[in-house]
ZADO-1210 file (C-alpha; in nm, 4 decimals, padded with zeros to 6 digits):
<atoms>
<atom x="03.1280" y="-04.4495" z="00.4546" code="MET" pos="1"/>
<atom x="02.8496" y="-04.4461" z="00.6803" code="GLN" pos="2"/>
<atom x="02.6152" y="-04.6736" z="00.4813" code="ARG" pos="3"/>
<atom x="02.8865" y="-04.9276" z="00.5195" code="LEU" pos="4"/>
<atom x="02.9579" y="-04.8947" z="00.8814" code="ARG" pos="5"/>
<atom x="02.7055" y="-05.1447" z="01.0348" code="GLN" pos="6"/>
<atom x="02.8028" y="-05.4328" z="00.7595" code="PRO" pos="7"/>
<atom x="03.1541" y="-05.3438" z="00.8583" code="LEU" pos="8"/>
<atom x="03.0986" y="-05.3659" z="01.2274" code="ILE" pos="9"/>
<atom x="02.9152" y="-05.7258" z="01.1559" code="THR" pos="10"/>
<atom x="03.2302" y="-05.8303" z="00.9794" code="LEU" pos="11"/>
<atom x="03.5223" y="-05.6838" z="01.1938" code="ALA" pos="12"/>
<atom x="03.3557" y="-05.5679" z="01.5017" code="GLY" pos="13"/>
<atom x="03.3358" y="-05.2108" z="01.6334" code="VAL" pos="14"/>
<atom x="03.7139" y="-05.1675" z="01.7252" code="ALA" pos="15"/>
<atom x="03.8019" y="-05.2968" z="01.3485" code="GLY" pos="16"/>
<atom x="03.5654" y="-05.0492" z="01.1994" code="PHE" pos="17"/>
<atom x="03.7049" y="-04.7624" z="01.4057" code="ARG" pos="18"/>
<atom x="04.0760" y="-04.8813" z="01.3342" code="SER" pos="19"/>
<atom x="03.9936" y="-04.8726" z="00.9616" code="ALA" pos="20"/>
<atom x="03.7845" y="-04.5549" z="00.9664" code="ALA" pos="21"/>
<atom x="04.0740" y="-04.3830" z="01.1670" code="PHE" pos="22"/>
<atom x="04.3300" y="-04.5193" z="00.9308" code="SER" pos="23"/>
<atom x="04.1427" y="-04.3877" z="00.6100" code="CYS" pos="24"/>
<atom x="04.0854" y="-04.0427" z="00.7842" code="SER" pos="25"/>
<atom x="04.4596" y="-04.0041" z="00.8526" code="ASP" pos="26"/>
<atom x="04.5936" y="-04.1430" z="00.5181" code="VAL" pos="27"/>
<atom x="04.3193" y="-03.9271" z="00.3468" code="GLY" pos="28"/>
<atom x="04.4435" y="-03.6185" z="00.5318" code="GLN" pos="29"/>
<atom x="04.7256" y="-03.6008" z="00.2653" code="GLY" pos="30"/>
<atom x="04.5002" y="-03.5554" z="-00.0212" code="GLU" pos="31"/>
<atom x="04.2210" y="-03.3514" z="00.1832" code="ALA" pos="32"/>
<atom x="04.3821" y="-03.1592" z="00.4705" code="PRO" pos="33"/>
<atom x="04.0048" y="-03.0601" z="00.5783" code="SER" pos="34"/>
<atom x="03.9646" y="-03.4339" z="00.6881" code="LEU" pos="35"/>
<atom x="04.1551" y="-03.3531" z="01.0112" code="SER" pos="36"/>
<atom x="03.8552" y="-03.2189" z="01.1518" code="ALA" pos="37"/>
<atom x="03.6709" y="-03.5625" z="01.1350" code="VAL" pos="38"/>
<atom x="03.6779" y="-03.8006" z="01.4454" code="GLN" pos="39"/>
<atom x="03.5809" y="-04.1728" z="01.4782" code="VAL" pos="40"/>
<atom x="03.3465" y="-04.1742" z="01.7859" code="ALA" pos="41"/>
<atom x="03.3223" y="-04.4903" z="01.9955" code="ALA" pos="42"/>
<atom x="03.0392" y="-04.6400" z="01.7943" code="ASP" pos="43"/>
<atom x="03.2527" y="-04.5993" z="01.4718" code="GLY" pos="44"/>
<atom x="03.0485" y="-04.2926" z="01.3654" code="SER" pos="45"/>
<atom x="03.2226" y="-04.0188" z="01.2041" code="LEU" pos="46"/>
<atom x="03.1689" y="-03.6870" z="01.3431" code="GLN" pos="47"/>
<atom x="03.2961" y="-03.3505" z="01.2011" code="GLY" pos="48"/>
<atom x="03.2239" y="-03.4714" z="00.8283" code="LEU" pos="49"/>
<atom x="02.8923" y="-03.2538" z="00.8054" code="ASN" pos="50"/>
<atom x="03.0738" y="-02.9640" z="00.9888" code="GLU" pos="51"/>
<atom x="03.3123" y="-02.9489" z="00.6952" code="LEU" pos="52"/>
<atom x="03.0537" y="-02.7842" z="00.4700" code="ARG" pos="53"/>
<atom x="03.0586" y="-02.4508" z="00.6467" code="PRO" pos="54"/>
<atom x="03.4527" y="-02.4441" z="00.6516" code="GLN" pos="55"/>
<atom x="03.5495" y="-02.5361" z="00.3009" code="VAL" pos="56"/>
<atom x="03.3328" y="-02.5353" z="-00.0434" code="ASP" pos="57"/>
<atom x="03.1016" y="-02.7626" z="-00.1345" code="ALA" pos="58"/>
<atom x="03.3015" y="-02.9325" z="-00.3859" code="ASP" pos="59"/>
<atom x="03.5949" y="-02.9698" z="-00.1042" code="GLN" pos="60"/>
<atom x="03.3497" y="-03.1279" z="00.1275" code="ALA" pos="61"/>
<atom x="03.2443" y="-03.3825" z="-00.1319" code="ARG" pos="62"/>
<atom x="03.5879" y="-03.4549" z="-00.2371" code="GLU" pos="63"/>
<atom x="03.7009" y="-03.5409" z="00.1398" code="ALA" pos="64"/>
<atom x="03.4248" y="-03.7698" z="00.1409" code="GLY" pos="65"/>
<atom x="03.5007" y="-03.9461" z="-00.1855" code="ILE" pos="66"/>
<atom x="03.8322" y="-03.9703" z="-00.0341" code="ILE" pos="67"/>
<atom x="03.7279" y="-04.1295" z="00.2765" code="LEU" pos="68"/>
<atom x="03.5431" y="-04.4050" z="00.0722" code="ILE" pos="69"/>
<atom x="03.8029" y="-04.4614" z="-00.1665" code="THR" pos="70"/>
<atom x="04.0472" y="-04.4996" z="00.1388" code="GLN" pos="71"/>
<atom x="03.8158" y="-04.7623" z="00.2922" code="LEU" pos="72"/>
<atom x="03.7564" y="-04.9649" z="-00.0197" code="LEU" pos="73"/>
<atom x="04.1171" y="-04.9825" z="-00.0953" code="GLY" pos="74"/>
<atom x="04.1908" y="-05.1023" z="00.2730" code="LEU" pos="75"/>
<atom x="03.8868" y="-05.3575" z="00.2286" code="LEU" pos="76"/>
<atom x="04.0219" y="-05.4888" z="-00.0916" code="VAL" pos="77"/>
<atom x="04.3576" y="-05.5452" z="00.0625" code="ARG" pos="78"/>
<atom x="04.2358" y="-05.7087" z="00.3924" code="VAL" pos="79"/>
<atom x="03.9225" y="-05.9197" z="00.2863" code="VAL" pos="80"/>
<atom x="03.9973" y="-05.9327" z="-00.0853" code="GLY" pos="81"/>
<atom x="03.8258" y="-05.7889" z="-00.4031" code="GLU" pos="82"/>
<atom x="03.5757" y="-06.0330" z="-00.4108" code="ALA" pos="83"/>
<atom x="03.4252" y="-05.9842" z="-00.0728" code="VAL" pos="84"/>
<atom x="03.4499" y="-05.6048" z="-00.1030" code="THR" pos="85"/>
<atom x="03.2429" y="-05.6390" z="-00.4203" code="LEU" pos="86"/>
<atom x="03.0078" y="-05.8469" z="-00.2692" code="GLN" pos="87"/>
<atom x="02.9637" y="-05.6418" z="00.0401" code="LEU" pos="88"/>
<atom x="02.9325" y="-05.3126" z="-00.1464" code="VAL" pos="89"/>
<atom x="02.6802" y="-05.4806" z="-00.4148" code="THR" pos="90"/>
<atom x="02.4572" y="-05.5964" z="-00.1265" code="SER" pos="91"/>
<atom x="02.4393" y="-05.2782" z="00.0861" code="GLU" pos="92"/>
<atom x="02.3932" y="-05.0465" z="-00.2094" code="PHE" pos="93"/>
<atom x="02.1502" y="-05.2974" z="-00.4346" code="SER" pos="94"/>
<atom x="01.9152" y="-05.1731" z="-00.1139" code="ARG" pos="95"/>
<atom x="01.8822" y="-04.8105" z="-00.2674" code="LEU" pos="96"/>
</atoms>
């Protein structure tokens, strides 16, 4: 999710990204209660995600991250459409 933060801030602004990240974290708590420890900072960065590892096992921490990303991608598809979401993700991850 952090990898998509800057492109999404460019697209929606810091407030827009913060709102999306907060929503994804909030909704994701239903599937991964440990996400309640995650906070969205003023700059849109996620705080508390790395701190999950000592509190839960590695699989649960990984699953929480996947749930956040899944929620974010689903939200993006609903808001900007599948084509724009795919283009954004493809362009960002082609740099790996």
